[in-house]
C-alpha positions in Angstrom: 42.3 76.6 106.1 41.0 79.9 104.9 43.2 81.7 102.3 44.7 85.1 103.3 42.8 87.8 101.4 44.4 90.9 102.8 47.7 92.6 102.2 50.8 91.2 104.0 53.9 93.3 105.0 56.7 93.0 102.4 59.4 90.4 102.8 62.7 92.0 103.6 65.8 90.2 102.4 69.2 90.8 104.0 71.7 92.8 102.0 74.6 90.5 100.8 77.7 91.9 102.5 80.2 89.2 101.8 83.2 90.2 99.7 83.4 89.8 95.9 84.9 86.6 94.5 88.6 86.8 93.7 89.7 85.3 90.4 91.9 82.2 90.8 95.5 82.9 89.9 96.5 81.6 86.5 92.9 80.9 85.4 92.1 82.5 82.0 88.3 82.2 82.5 88.5 83.9 85.9 90.7 86.6 84.5 88.3 87.3 81.7 85.3 87.4 84.1 87.1 89.9 86.3 87.9 92.1 83.3 84.2 91.9 82.2 83.1 92.8 85.7 85.4 95.8 85.8 84.3 97.0 82.3 80.6 96.5 83.3 81.1 98.7 86.4 82.7 101.4 84.3 79.7 101.4 82.0 77.3 101.5 85.0 76.0 98.0 84.2 75.6 96.7 87.7 73.5 93.7 86.6 76.3 92.4 84.3 78.8 93.0 87.1 76.7 90.9 89.4 76.4 88.2 86.7 80.2 88.1 86.5 80.4 87.7 90.3 78.0 84.7 90.1 80.0 83.1 87.3 83.3 83.6 89.3 81.7 82.0 92.4 80.5 78.9 90.5 83.4 78.5 88.1 85.0 75.1 88.8 88.8 74.5 89.4 90.7 71.3 89.9 91.3 70.1 93.4 94.2 71.9 95.0 94.1 74.8 92.5 94.0 78.4 93.8 
């Protein structure tokens, strides 16, 4: 197979449109992440706000917790 030696069109990724993660009620870690996210947005640090969203999504909670 001959390698491609010419320019290819750019890959277009879809814009993520799902809602932001909601902190679990009563979880101190989730509350802290939500506070950090809000403060990052106020500073215009959208990268840090996105990092907080990722951390909120993957933060584990015991089975049956909010």
